[in-house]
C-alpha positions in Angstrom: -121.0 -120.4 -120.6 -119.6 -120.8 -117.0 -117.2 -123.7 -116.6 -116.6 -124.6 -112.9 -113.0 -124.9 -111.9 -111.9 -128.5 -111.7 -110.3 -130.0 -108.6 -106.9 -130.2 -110.4 -106.9 -126.5 -111.3 -107.8 -125.7 -107.7 -105.0 -127.9 -106.4 -102.6 -126.3 -108.9 -103.6 -122.8 -107.8 -103.3 -123.7 -104.1 -99.9 -125.4 -104.6 -98.6 -122.4 -106.5 -99.9 -120.1 -103.8 -98.2 -122.2 -101.1 -95.0 -122.4 -103.1 -94.7 -118.6 -103.4 -96.0 -118.0 -99.8 -92.9 -116.1 -98.8 -93.2 -113.7 -101.7 -96.9 -113.0 -100.8 -95.9 -112.5 -97.1 -93.2 -110.0 -98.2 -95.8 -108.1 -100.2 -98.2 -107.6 -97.3 -96.7 -104.4 -96.0 -96.8 -102.9 -99.5 -100.4 -103.9 -100.0 -101.3 -102.4 -96.6 -99.5 -99.2 -97.4 -101.5 -98.8 -100.7 -104.8 -99.6 -99.0 -104.2 -97.1 -96.2 -102.6 -94.3 -98.1 -103.9 -94.7 -101.7 -107.3 -96.5 -101.7 -109.0 -95.4 -98.4 -108.3 -91.6 -99.2 -110.2 -92.1 -102.4 -113.3 -91.4 -100.4 -112.1 -87.8 -100.4 -113.0 -87.6 -104.1 -116.6 -86.8 -102.8 -115.2 -83.4 -101.8 -115.1 -82.4 -105.5 -118.9 -82.6 -105.6 -119.6 -80.9 -102.2 -119.4 -77.6 -100.5 -116.6 -78.7 -98.2 -116.4 -77.3 -94.7 -113.4 -78.5 -92.6 -114.4 -80.3 -89.4 -117.9 -81.1 -90.7 -118.9 -84.7 -91.5 -119.8 -85.6 -95.1 -123.4 -86.3 -94.1 -123.9 -82.6 -93.0 -122.3 -81.0 -96.1 -124.4 -79.9 -99.1 -123.9 -81.4 -102.6 -123.0 -78.9 -105.3 -122.9 -81.3 -108.3 -120.4 -80.2 -111.0 -120.1 -76.6 -109.7 -116.4 -77.0 -108.6 -115.5 -78.4 -112.0 -117.4 -75.6 -113.7 -115.5 -73.0 -111.6 -112.2 -74.8 -112.3 -112.7 -75.0 -116.1 -113.4 -71.3 -116.2 -110.3 -70.3 -114.4 -107.5 -69.3 -116.8 -104.9 -70.0 -114.2 -105.8 -73.7 -114.3 -105.2 -73.9 -118.1 -101.9 -72.0 -117.6 -100.8 -74.6 -115.0 -102.0 -77.4 -117.3 -100.0 -76.0 -120.2 -96.9 -75.6 -118.1 -97.3 -79.2 -116.7 -97.4 -80.6 -120.3 -94.4 -78.6 -121.5 -92.2 -79.4 -118.5 -93.3 -83.0 -118.5 -92.4 -83.4 -122.1 -89.1 -81.8 -121.7 -88.3 -83.9 -118.6 -89.0 -87.1 -120.4 -87.2 -86.0 -123.6 -84.0 -84.8 -121.9 -84.1 -87.1 -118.8 -84.6 -90.3 -120.7 -82.2 -89.5 -123.4 -79.4 -88.5 -121.1 -80.0 -91.4 -118.7 -79.6 -93.9 -121.6 -76.5 -92.1 -122.9 -75.0 -92.0 -119.4 -75.6 -95.8 -119.0 -73.9 -96.4 -122.4 -71.0 -94.2 -121.3 -70.5 -96.1 -118.0 -70.7 -99.4 -119.9 -68.0 -98.2 -122.3 -65.5 -97.1 -119.7 -62.6 -99.6 -119.4 -60.9 -98.1 -116.3 -62.9 -99.7 -113.5 -61.9 -97.3 -110.8 -62.9 -94.3 -112.8 -66.2 -96.0 -113.8 -67.0 -96.7 -110.2 -66.2 -93.1 -109.2 -68.2 -91.7 -112.1 -71.3 -93.8 -111.3 -71.1 -93.0 -107.6 -70.9 -89.2 -108.3 -73.8 -89.4 -110.7 -76.0 -91.2 -108.2 -75.3 -88.9 -105.2 -77.5 -85.9 -106.3 -80.6 -88.1 -106.3 -80.4 -88.5 -102.5 -80.2 -84.8 -101.9 -83.4 -83.1 -100.9 -85.0 -80.7 -103.3 -85.0 -78.1 -100.4 -81.2 -78.2 -100.3 -81.0 -78.2 -104.1 -83.3 -75.2 -104.3 -81.3 -73.3 -101.7 -78.0 -74.1 -103.4 -79.1 -73.0 -106.9 -80.9 -69.9 -105.5 -77.6 -68.8 -103.9 -75.6 -69.8 -106.9 -77.7 -67.8 -109.3 -78.2 -64.8 -107.0 -77.2 -61.4 -108.3 -73.5 -60.5 -107.7 -72.5 -64.1 -107.1 -70.2 -66.4 -109.1 -72.5 -67.2 -112.0 -73.7 -63.6 -112.3 -70.1 -62.4 -112.3 -69.1 -65.0 -114.9 -71.9 -64.1 -117.3 -71.1 -60.4 -116.9 -67.4 -61.1 -117.7 -68.4 -63.1 -120.8 -70.9 -60.5 -121.9 -73.8 -62.8 -122.0 -77.3 -62.4 -120.3 -77.3 -63.2 -116.6 -79.2 -66.3 -115.4 -81.8 -65.6 -112.7 -84.4 -67.6 -110.8 -86.8 -64.7 -111.3 -86.6 -64.7 -115.0 -89.7 -66.5 -116.4 -88.1 -67.1 -119.7 -85.1 -68.9 -118.2 -87.0 -70.7 -115.4 -88.0 -73.7 -117.4 -84.5 -74.3 -118.5 -83.3 -74.1 -114.9 -86.0 -76.6 -113.9 -85.0 -79.1 -116.6 -81.3 -78.7 -116.0 -81.6 -79.2 -112.2 -84.0 -82.2 -112.7 -81.6 -83.9 -115.2 -78.6 -83.2 -112.9 -80.3 -84.6 -109.9 -82.0 -87.7 -111.5 -80.2 -88.9 -114.6 -77.5 -90.8 -112.7 -80.1 -92.7 -110.6 -82.3 -93.3 -113.7 -79.4 -94.8 -115.6 -79.2 -97.7 -113.2 -81.9 -99.7 -114.9 -80.3 -99.2 -118.3 -76.9 -100.1 -117.0 -78.3 -103.3 -115.6 -80.1 -104.0 -119.0 -76.7 -103.5 -120.8 -75.4 -106.4 -118.8 -77.6 -108.6 -120.9 -75.7 -107.7 -124.2 -74.5 -110.9 -125.8 -70.7 -110.8 -126.1 -70.8 -112.9 -129.2 -72.6 -110.2 -131.0 -70.0 -107.6 -130.1 -67.2 -110.0 -131.2 -68.9 -110.6 -134.5 -69.3 -106.9 -135.1 -65.6 -106.3 -134.3 -64.5 -109.1 -136.6 -66.6 -107.5 -139.4 -64.9 -104.2 -138.9 -67.7 -102.4 -137.0 -66.8 -99.4 -134.9 -68.0 -98.3 -131.5 -70.9 -96.2 -132.8 -72.2 -99.1 -134.8 -72.0 -101.3 -131.7 -74.1 -98.8 -129.8 -76.7 -98.4 -132.6 -77.1 -102.0 -133.7 -76.4 -104.0 -130.5 -76.7 -101.9 -127.3 -79.8 -99.8 -128.1 -81.8 -102.8 -129.4 -80.8 -104.8 -126.3 -82.2 -102.2 -123.9 -85.2 -101.3 -126.1 -87.7 -103.0 -123.7 -86.2 -101.3 -120.7 -86.5 -97.9 -122.4 -90.2 -98.7 -123.3 -90.9 -99.7 -119.7 -89.4 -96.5 -118.2 -91.1 -94.4 -120.9 -94.5 -95.8 -120.0 -94.0 -95.3 -116.3 -92.8 -91.8 -116.8 -95.7 -90.9 -119.0 -98.0 -92.3 -116.4 -96.5 -89.9 -113.9 -96.4 -87.1 -116.5 -98.8 -84.8 -114.7 -97.4 -85.5 -111.3 -93.7 -84.8 -111.9 -91.9 -82.1 -110.1 -94.0 -80.8 -107.2 -91.2 -80.8 -104.7 -88.8 -79.2 -107.2 -91.1 -76.5 -108.5 -92.6 -75.7 -105.1 -89.1 -75.1 -103.6 -87.7 -73.2 -106.6 -90.5 -71.1 -108.0 -91.8 -67.7 -107.0 -94.5 -65.3 -108.0 -92.4 -63.8 -110.8 -92.2 -67.1 -112.7 -95.8 -68.3 -112.3 -96.4 -67.8 -116.0 -93.9 -70.5 -117.0 -93.3 -72.4 -113.8 -96.7 -72.9 -112.2 -97.9 -76.6 -112.6 -101.1 -78.4 -111.7 -99.8 -79.6 -108.3 -98.6 -76.2 -107.2 -101.9 -74.7 -108.5 -103.8 -77.2 -106.4 -101.7 -76.5 -103.3 -102.3 -72.7 -103.6 -106.1 -72.9 -104.0 -106.6 -75.6 -101.4 -104.1 -74.3 -98.7 -104.1 -70.6 -99.2 -106.3 -68.0 -97.7 -109.3 -69.0 -99.9 -108.9 -72.7 -98.8 -111.1 -74.0 -101.7 -110.8 -77.7 -101.0 -113.7 -78.6 -103.4 -112.0 -76.9 -106.3 -108.6 -78.4 -105.4 -110.1 -81.9 -105.2 -111.8 -81.4 -108.6 -108.4 -80.4 -110.1 -106.8 -83.4 -108.5 -109.5 -85.7 -109.9 -109.0 -84.3 -113.4 -105.3 -84.7 -113.1 -105.7 -88.4 -112.1 -108.0 -89.0 -115.1 -105.5 -87.4 -117.5 -102.7 -89.5 -116.0 -104.7 -92.7 -116.5 -105.5 -91.9 -120.1 -101.9 -91.1 -120.8 -100.6 -94.3 -119.2 -103.0 -96.5 -121.1 -102.3 -94.6 -124.3 -98.5 -95.0 -123.9 -99.0 -98.7 -123.1 -101.0 -99.1 -126.3 -98.5 -97.2 -128.4 -95.6 -99.3 -127.0 -97.4 -102.5 -127.9 -97.8 -101.2 -131.4 -94.1 -100.2 -131.7 -92.3 -102.8 -129.7 -94.9 -105.6 -129.6 -95.2 -105.6 -125.8 -96.6 -103.4 -123.0 -96.2 -103.4 -119.3 -99.8 -103.1 -118.2 -101.5 -105.8 -120.3 
């Protein structure tokens, strides 16, 4: 049964809107950005159901139904890229989130303020370095007859190479953690500021050690922050790493390094220029990301009693 909004409720809504007017004004550029660069381009989803010809209007292109999806789902290279995306995404979350939390706890436990400030600054800096520069640096560092190659030979262990498909995933995860864990630890460092000092004093009086303080006070305090970051990372699970992989991979490591985004780039912008198939792959990727985000939010509500979406 429809119940009309009373005058008091309307006045309350308008007064609340007026009271927060500056926040709404500040959000206008963000809203415009999303409309222009996220929602309007959604019209391009139609390309997945068309025989797309660049420079020709949609009204003059022929519909092909699910042909692009059929062609995509019969391409073994797509399933290889999907498998690599899942493996790399899982490893990024497992190692990246764990090390970010541990790094935040490490910073929080440092008592020498100057050393803590220096350590935090050095851990944040790699985040602001372009993946192009990082890729060039590691390509040169791991090149044959350079310092790492000479060191591995001297130690009698297998050399590390950017063209070794077995080692490439480990290189991707290592560089991703090195570049992003410091910056990702900021939110956990901020959450640790909310630890109640009385709880720590009580634990110390009862004879608790540092490990018990971390396990029983710090981690429960930042539990919600961990859940929020986990849900957000899972939502971006299939979109992680294009800049990194695109700049670091090569044809020799496609079997373990090719992901959905680089697969889409190759089929859409290579000689074959199959925009319809690329759009179909992008649409499937978006659907998978949505399912994973809602699933992660549901699981977080069951485990922690709260979610970030609803």
